[in-house]
C-alpha positions as CSV (number, residue, x, y, z in Angstrom):
1,L,47.7,33.3,43.2
2,D,49.7,36.3,43.9
3,K,48.7,36.0,47.6
4,L,49.7,32.4,47.8
5,D,52.5,31.6,50.2
6,Y,54.6,29.0,48.3
7,W,57.4,28.6,50.9
8,Y,54.8,27.3,53.3
9,L,53.1,25.1,50.8
10,L,56.4,23.2,49.7
11,D,56.5,20.9,52.6
12,S,52.8,20.0,52.3
13,G,53.0,19.0,48.6
14,A,50.7,21.5,47.4
15,V,53.4,23.2,45.2
16,D,56.8,21.8,43.8
17,L,60.0,22.7,42.1
18,A,59.5,21.4,38.6
19,C,60.3,22.3,34.9
20,H,57.9,19.6,33.8
21,V,55.4,17.3,35.2
22,F,54.9,14.1,33.1
23,P,51.4,12.4,32.7
24,N,52.1,9.7,35.3
25,G,52.8,12.4,38.0
26,S,56.6,12.2,38.0
27,I,58.6,15.4,38.1
28,M,61.5,16.6,36.2
29,H,62.9,19.3,38.6
30,I,65.5,20.7,36.2
31,N,65.9,20.5,32.5
32,P,68.5,17.9,31.8
33,K,70.3,20.1,29.2
34,F,71.1,22.6,32.0
35,I,72.3,20.2,34.7
36,P,75.9,19.9,33.5
37,V,76.2,23.6,33.3
38,L,74.8,24.1,36.8
39,K,77.1,21.4,38.1
40,N,80.2,23.1,36.8
41,I,79.2,26.6,38.4
42,K,80.6,26.5,42.1
43,V,79.3,28.7,44.9
44,K,79.8,28.8,48.6
45,D,76.8,28.0,50.7
46,K,76.2,31.0,52.9
47,V,74.7,28.9,55.7
48,T,77.5,26.2,56.0
49,G,80.4,27.8,54.1
50,A,80.8,24.7,52.0
51,E,81.8,25.1,48.2
52,M,79.4,23.2,46.0
53,S,77.8,23.3,42.5
54,V,74.8,25.6,41.9
55,Y,72.9,22.4,41.0
56,D,73.7,20.8,44.4
57,L,72.9,23.8,46.2
58,V,69.5,24.2,44.6
59,M,68.8,20.5,45.4
60,L,69.8,20.9,49.0
61,R,67.7,23.9,49.5
62,Y,64.7,22.1,47.8
63,S,65.2,19.2,50.1
64,Q,65.6,21.4,53.3
65,M,62.4,23.4,52.4
66,K,60.3,20.4,51.2
67,N,61.2,18.4,54.3
68,A,60.8,21.3,56.8
69,P,60.0,19.8,60.1
70,V,57.1,21.5,61.8
71,L,56.0,24.3,59.5
72,T,52.6,22.9,58.3
73,P,51.5,21.3,61.7
74,L,52.7,24.4,63.6
75,E,50.7,26.6,61.5
76,A,47.5,24.6,61.9
77,V,47.4,25.2,65.7
78,A,49.5,28.3,66.0
79,P,49.3,30.3,62.6
80,H,52.3,32.7,62.2
81,K,52.7,33.1,66.0
82,Y,55.8,31.2,66.7
83,E,57.2,31.1,63.2
84,N,60.1,33.5,64.1
85,L,61.5,31.2,66.7
86,T,64.3,28.9,65.5
87,V,64.6,26.7,68.7
88,I,62.9,26.0,72.0
89,N,64.0,24.7,75.1
90,I,62.2,21.9,76.9
91,A,62.6,21.7,80.7
92,E,62.2,17.9,80.7
93,K,65.3,17.4,78.6
94,P,68.0,19.7,80.3
95,E,70.8,17.8,78.5
96,Q,69.3,18.9,75.1
97,E,69.3,22.6,75.2
98,E,68.0,23.5,71.9
99,N,65.3,21.8,70.0
100,Y,65.0,23.1,66.6
101,I,61.6,24.0,65.2
102,I,62.6,25.5,61.9
103,A,64.1,24.1,58.6
104,P,67.9,24.2,58.6
105,F,67.7,26.7,56.0
106,H,65.2,29.7,56.1
107,V,65.6,32.2,53.0
108,F,64.8,35.1,55.3
109,T,67.4,34.6,58.0
110,G,70.0,37.5,58.9
111,P,72.4,38.8,58.3
112,L,70.6,40.5,55.6
113,D,71.4,44.1,54.3
114,G,69.2,46.0,51.9
115,Y,67.5,49.3,51.0
116,M,63.9,50.6,51.0
117,K,62.3,50.4,47.7
118,D,60.9,54.0,47.6
119,N,64.0,55.5,49.3
120,P,67.2,53.8,48.3
121,D,69.3,55.9,50.7
122,Q,67.5,54.3,53.7
123,K,69.2,51.3,54.5
124,V,67.8,48.1,56.1
125,H,69.7,45.6,58.5
126,I,68.5,42.2,59.7
127,P,70.8,40.9,62.4
128,E,72.5,37.5,62.1
129,G,70.2,34.6,63.2
130,V,67.0,36.9,63.1
131,V,64.3,35.1,61.0
132,L,61.8,37.2,59.2
133,G,58.2,35.7,59.8
134,H,55.0,35.7,57.6
135,Y,54.0,39.2,58.3
136,E,57.5,40.7,57.8
137,Q,57.8,38.9,54.4
138,W,54.3,39.8,53.1
139,T,54.7,43.5,54.1
140,M,58.4,44.0,53.2
141,Q,59.1,47.0,51.1
142,W,62.8,46.7,50.6
143,F,65.4,44.6,48.6
144,V,68.6,43.0,49.6
145,D,71.6,44.8,48.3
146,W,72.4,42.8,45.4
147,V,69.0,43.2,43.8
148,V,68.8,46.2,41.4
149,Y,65.3,47.8,41.5
150,L,64.5,49.1,38.0
151,G,60.9,50.5,38.9
152,R,57.6,49.5,37.7
153,G,57.5,48.2,34.0
């Protein structure tokens, strides 16, 4: 399972966010005892700039990833080839310049800054709007700046 791409499976229903799955198949996404705490912690959504609770942000991201528009069908016909594109232009509809082909939130969208795992002095910068694709995610050897790498345990 270490090679399984959970992000791409979320919108297919093969995986889900859950702390408990009941015998009837219904899902408890977050343990109810933690919901009040998560609702009282306020954060700023880095995509929209809106202030919201951690709980609301988690549920928003879950919804965005679970309802990603084209990822599963696109992969079936063009595996990983076009996944770094965020929009396409369709000549037949000149009044609509951008047709989004990616979920509203993609976890690996720049701007991202980090450092190489084996050489922390070597910096990594992903420009704003650039989306890291499947290959870049599976071969990345770097951490975002706010992650502290403690080495292999």
